[in-house]
N, C-alpha and C positions, 0 to 999 in steps of 0.2 A: 879352349876349355880343358881343364884338368879334372878328371873324374877318378875316384877311387872307391872301391867297395870291398868291405871286409866282413867276414862272418865268424862267429865263434859259438861253441856250445858251452853253456854255463851250468854249473851245479848249484842252481838257485831258482827260486820261483819267479815268475814275471812280476809279482807284487814286490818281492824283495829288490829286484833289479830297478824297478820304477822308483820305489821309495828311497833307495840308496843313491841312484845316479841322476835322476831327473827331477822328481818332485821338490827336493830342497832348493832348486835353482842355485846350486853351488857347483856348477859344471867344471870349475877350475880343479876340482878334486880328481877328475878323470882326463881333462884336456890339458896337457902339459904346456901348451902354447898360451893359455889364458892366465892372466894375473887375477882377474875377478870379473864378475858380472856386476854392472852398475845400472842405475836408473831403471830397474826392473819394475814394470807396471803392475805386476800381480803374480799369482801362482802359475804353475805350469799348466796352462790352458790355452785354447785357441784365442789368438789376438793379443796375447801378452807380448810386450816389447821389452827389449833389454839391450844394453851395450856390452859387447865383449871387449874388455881392455886386454890387449895383447901384452905379453911379457916383454917383447922387443920394443914396445912403445911406439912403433912406427905407424901402425894402422889400427884403428878401433872400428869394429863392425857394429852396425845398428840392425838387430835382428827382430823378426816377428815370428812367433810360434803359430803353427797351423797343423791340421790333421792330428790333433792331440786326442788320443784315445787312451786314457790311463791304462797302464800295464800292457799296452799293445803297440801304439805307433806315436810318432812325433816327427814333425818336420820343423826346421828352422831355416829361414831365408833372410838374407840381409845384404847390405851394401856398405861400401866404404869409399873414401876419396871421391866425394861428389858423384856417387853412383857409377864410377868407372870400374870398380871391382864389385862383382856380385858373388855371393857364396850361398850354397844350399847344402844342408845336411838332412839326412833321413835316417830314422831309427825304426826298426821293426823288431818286435819281441814276439817270438813264437814258442809256445809251450810244446815240448816234445813228449813228455810224460810227467809223472808226479815228482820227478827229481830234476830233470834237465830241461833247459830252455835255450833256444837259439836266438842270438842277437845278430841282425844284419845292420851294418852301419855304412852309409855311403856319404861322400862329401865331394863337392865340386866347386871350382872357381871358374868364373867367366867374366865377361865384360871387356871393354876396350883395353883397360890396363890389366884387369884380371887375367885376360888371355895371355899377356906377356909374362906376368908373374907365374902363371900356371906352367908355362914352358920352362922358364928359368929355374923354378923351384918345385918342379914336379916331384922330385924325391922327397921334399919336405911335406908336400900334400899327402903322399902315400904313407910316409912314416908317421905323420901326425894322425892320420885316420887309423892306421893299424895300432899305434901306441895308445890312442884314445880307447879303442876297443879292448885292448889288453887291460887297461886300467879299469874299465867298466866291469870286466870279468873278475878281476882281483877284488874290487870293492864289493861286488855283489856276493861273491863266494865267502868273503870274510863276514859280511853281514848275515848271510844265511847260516854260517857256522855259529855265530853268536846267538842266533835265535834258537838253534838246536841245543846249545849248551844251557841256555836260560830255561828251556822246557824241561830239561833233565834235572 
């Protein structure tokens, strides 16, 4: 198993983070490993299924969303290669005050093949998680800034 957890403080509201990074179901905007999401069964809610098409074209993951609480939490768990690779991601969005919000993002690979991939590509898992979080921060802060400019 390969597990990575990263956290960041964002100068954006939980609503802005959610509406920018998760609700549109265009996660390739923050996950640099994704080409796109396909076969998405619905909006960002419990039970929605989707396929993550990887940029490398080697492995596509079939994910199901759970623990979806808009502006607060989201889990995605899925499988690839005949269920030999399992993946799970968790997002927790915690308001700090009226300006700042904390995002916790964790991701892990497991399964009979996933275990081997996790060992051989641990650095990629860590960098992918950390870079994904950095992109969430950038996108949310840009969106928050646009909202402030539009209000003035």
